[in-house]
PLY file of the C-alpha trace (Angstrom):
ply
format ascii 1.0
element vertex 240
property float x
property float y
property float z
element edge 239
property int vertex1
property int vertex2
end_header
0.00 0.00 0.00
1.37 3.43 -0.91
1.00 6.84 0.61
0.44 9.86 -1.64
2.80 12.78 -1.51
1.55 15.50 0.77
2.57 19.12 1.31
4.61 19.89 4.39
3.11 23.00 6.07
5.33 26.02 5.83
7.73 24.50 3.28
5.73 23.91 0.13
7.70 20.72 -0.69
6.18 17.35 -1.53
6.95 14.58 0.95
8.69 11.52 -0.53
6.47 8.59 -1.56
6.86 5.50 0.65
5.74 1.99 -0.37
4.62 -0.72 2.09
5.59 -3.43 -0.39
8.11 -3.69 -3.13
7.01 -3.53 -6.82
7.31 -7.32 -7.20
5.27 -8.02 -4.03
2.67 -5.47 -5.15
2.23 -7.33 -8.44
1.76 -10.66 -6.66
-0.83 -9.22 -4.27
-2.80 -7.59 -7.07
-2.69 -10.80 -9.11
-3.93 -12.84 -6.12
-6.78 -10.43 -5.44
-7.86 -10.49 -9.08
-7.85 -14.28 -9.14
-9.64 -14.73 -5.81
-11.88 -11.68 -6.19
-11.23 -10.69 -2.58
-11.20 -6.97 -3.27
-14.93 -6.48 -2.61
-15.85 -4.45 0.43
-19.39 -5.84 0.96
-20.36 -9.37 2.02
-18.21 -12.43 1.65
-15.54 -12.74 -0.96
-16.84 -14.29 -4.24
-14.44 -17.23 -4.09
-15.52 -18.07 -0.54
-19.19 -17.91 -1.53
-18.47 -20.16 -4.51
-16.64 -22.59 -2.27
-19.61 -22.72 0.10
-22.03 -23.35 -2.78
-19.85 -26.15 -4.11
-19.42 -27.71 -0.65
-23.18 -27.63 -0.04
-23.82 -29.23 -3.43
-21.26 -32.01 -2.82
-22.60 -32.74 0.67
-26.14 -32.90 -0.66
-25.10 -35.37 -3.35
-23.44 -37.62 -0.79
-26.65 -37.89 1.27
-28.54 -40.31 -1.04
-30.86 -40.63 -4.07
-34.07 -39.17 -2.65
-32.83 -35.55 -2.64
-32.73 -34.93 -6.40
-34.64 -31.68 -6.21
-32.35 -30.32 -3.52
-29.30 -31.36 -5.52
-30.75 -29.69 -8.61
-31.40 -26.48 -6.66
-27.89 -26.53 -5.17
-26.39 -27.35 -8.59
-28.29 -24.46 -10.14
-27.19 -22.15 -7.33
-23.60 -23.32 -7.71
-23.68 -22.77 -11.50
-25.20 -19.33 -11.03
-22.53 -18.47 -8.47
-19.88 -19.86 -10.84
-21.26 -17.69 -13.67
-21.31 -14.73 -11.31
-17.71 -15.49 -10.35
-16.70 -16.03 -14.01
-18.10 -12.74 -15.31
-15.61 -10.54 -13.37
-12.83 -12.91 -14.46
-13.86 -12.48 -18.08
-14.00 -8.75 -17.53
-10.56 -8.88 -15.94
-9.28 -10.96 -18.85
-10.78 -8.48 -21.30
-9.12 -5.64 -19.37
-5.81 -7.54 -19.34
-6.07 -8.24 -23.09
-6.89 -4.58 -23.67
-3.95 -3.56 -21.50
-1.67 -5.96 -23.40
-2.85 -4.51 -26.70
-2.48 -1.02 -25.29
1.01 -1.89 -24.11
1.89 -3.25 -27.54
0.46 -0.12 -29.13
2.38 1.95 -26.61
5.60 0.08 -27.41
4.98 0.55 -31.14
4.21 4.20 -30.53
7.31 4.49 -28.37
9.44 2.91 -31.09
7.89 5.23 -33.66
8.51 8.23 -31.40
12.10 7.10 -30.83
12.52 6.66 -34.58
11.08 10.11 -35.18
13.35 11.50 -32.45
16.35 9.90 -34.15
15.25 11.34 -37.50
14.66 14.72 -35.86
18.12 14.61 -34.27
19.65 13.71 -37.64
17.69 16.57 -39.23
18.89 18.90 -36.47
22.50 17.89 -37.14
21.98 18.45 -40.87
20.38 21.80 -40.17
23.28 22.74 -37.92
25.71 21.89 -40.72
23.60 23.84 -43.19
23.50 26.77 -40.75
27.29 26.74 -40.41
27.65 26.53 -44.19
25.13 29.36 -44.59
27.07 31.48 -42.07
30.32 30.85 -43.95
28.63 31.58 -47.29
27.09 34.75 -45.91
30.48 35.83 -44.55
32.03 35.23 -47.99
29.23 37.22 -49.62
29.76 40.09 -47.17
33.50 40.04 -47.85
32.86 39.97 -51.61
30.40 42.86 -51.25
32.96 44.87 -49.26
35.60 44.17 -51.93
33.11 45.11 -54.66
32.34 48.41 -52.92
36.06 49.07 -52.51
36.63 48.31 -56.19
33.68 50.53 -57.08
35.34 53.42 -55.27
38.45 53.06 -57.42
38.79 54.88 -60.81
38.17 52.97 -64.06
40.86 50.72 -65.49
41.42 52.97 -68.50
42.02 55.97 -66.24
44.34 53.94 -64.03
46.21 52.69 -67.09
46.52 56.27 -68.35
47.90 57.35 -64.97
50.36 54.43 -65.06
51.44 55.38 -68.61
51.92 59.02 -67.62
53.92 57.95 -64.57
56.06 55.67 -66.71
56.70 58.55 -69.13
57.49 60.85 -66.23
59.82 58.22 -64.75
61.54 57.82 -68.16
61.92 61.61 -68.45
63.29 61.80 -64.91
65.71 58.97 -65.67
66.83 60.77 -68.86
67.16 64.00 -66.91
69.07 62.16 -64.23
71.38 60.67 -66.86
71.92 64.08 -68.43
72.51 65.61 -65.00
75.00 62.86 -64.18
76.83 63.50 -67.43
76.80 67.25 -66.83
78.00 66.73 -63.31
80.80 64.49 -64.56
81.73 67.15 -67.14
81.66 69.83 -64.48
83.92 67.67 -62.30
86.37 67.30 -65.14
86.20 71.03 -65.89
86.67 71.86 -62.22
89.58 69.46 -61.99
91.11 71.04 -65.08
90.48 74.50 -63.62
92.20 73.48 -60.39
95.11 72.14 -62.39
95.31 75.37 -64.40
95.08 77.45 -61.24
97.77 75.32 -59.67
100.01 75.73 -62.73
99.27 79.45 -62.83
100.06 79.74 -59.15
103.33 77.90 -59.68
104.15 80.16 -62.63
103.33 83.28 -60.61
105.44 82.04 -57.72
108.30 81.27 -60.13
108.00 84.71 -61.76
107.89 86.33 -58.33
111.06 84.49 -57.40
112.72 85.56 -60.64
111.57 89.13 -60.10
113.00 89.12 -56.61
116.26 87.75 -57.91
116.38 90.39 -60.61
115.65 93.12 -58.08
118.41 91.82 -55.83
120.84 91.77 -58.73
119.80 95.26 -59.77
120.21 96.46 -56.20
123.65 94.91 -56.02
124.62 96.48 -59.31
123.37 99.82 -58.11
125.29 99.53 -54.88
128.42 98.57 -56.78
128.09 101.56 -59.07
127.63 103.86 -56.13
130.71 102.44 -54.49
132.68 103.01 -57.62
131.51 106.60 -58.04
132.32 107.36 -54.40
135.91 106.20 -54.79
136.43 108.44 -57.83
135.17 111.47 -55.99
137.55 110.78 -53.12
140.45 110.55 -55.35
139.52 113.81 -57.00
139.30 115.65 -53.67
142.68 114.47 -52.67
0 1
1 2
2 3
3 4
4 5
5 6
6 7
7 8
8 9
9 10
10 11
11 12
12 13
13 14
14 15
15 16
16 17
17 18
18 19
19 20
20 21
21 22
22 23
23 24
24 25
25 26
26 27
27 28
28 29
29 30
30 31
31 32
32 33
33 34
34 35
35 36
36 37
37 38
38 39
39 40
40 41
41 42
42 43
43 44
44 45
45 46
46 47
47 48
48 49
49 50
50 51
51 52
52 53
53 54
54 55
55 56
56 57
57 58
58 59
59 60
60 61
61 62
62 63
63 64
64 65
65 66
66 67
67 68
68 69
69 70
70 71
71 72
72 73
73 74
74 75
75 76
76 77
77 78
78 79
79 80
80 81
81 82
82 83
83 84
84 85
85 86
86 87
87 88
88 89
89 90
90 91
91 92
92 93
93 94
94 95
95 96
96 97
97 98
98 99
99 100
100 101
101 102
102 103
103 104
104 105
105 106
106 107
107 108
108 109
109 110
110 111
111 112
112 113
113 114
114 115
115 116
116 117
117 118
118 119
119 120
120 121
121 122
122 123
123 124
124 125
125 126
126 127
127 128
128 129
129 130
130 131
131 132
132 133
133 134
134 135
135 136
136 137
137 138
138 139
139 140
140 141
141 142
142 143
143 144
144 145
145 146
146 147
147 148
148 149
149 150
150 151
151 152
152 153
153 154
154 155
155 156
156 157
157 158
158 159
159 160
160 161
161 162
162 163
163 164
164 165
165 166
166 167
167 168
168 169
169 170
170 171
171 172
172 173
173 174
174 175
175 176
176 177
177 178
178 179
179 180
180 181
181 182
182 183
183 184
184 185
185 186
186 187
187 188
188 189
189 190
190 191
191 192
192 193
193 194
194 195
195 196
196 197
197 198
198 199
199 200
200 201
201 202
202 203
203 204
204 205
205 206
206 207
207 208
208 209
209 210
210 211
211 212
212 213
213 214
214 215
215 216
216 217
217 218
218 219
219 220
220 221
221 222
222 223
223 224
224 225
225 226
226 227
227 228
228 229
229 230
230 231
231 232
232 233
233 234
234 235
235 236
236 237
237 238
238 239
């Protein structure tokens, strides 16, 4: 016998369910009660009443041959009681058969539900994969759209090619100008080197001429001094 869960005052929690018998013992007790029909709450149990009817009928038969009417009455009462006892059994059998069929239907339904759950799980996995692929595809589309917008902001190819051509021409002109400048610079270096050489030669010539001039002036000075000495000696001789 089981006790229903009840609310504990002040807590609002359901008390645990306690069983007087185990599940296996409960099944045996229920089976015994169904077979013996001892679950009635009024009068004697049906099996006990049937046993009494049968006992009375057997005892009446054993008395002798002059009680045929009594035996017939007891036999009829016993058969009626047996029919009365059999009807609930048939009902119980019908209920059991219905429960067996219901259980089979339930098992089939359970298998079908499990199969549908498996299919749903497989569909969910496929949908997850499709979702991931859709996310990746959408990301690629967004990247392509961003690249397309960036390309759209750029000038046309013809204009870009024209700019490249103009830059190449400008680079070629700058390279030619650079080459000409390098040549001019090299020429100016040579001219400057030649000028330095000429200046150096000129400076050497000037220094040499200055030296010669100084030598000539010294010689002229010496000659002048000698002449003065000579003229002074003549005058002295004349005075004497």
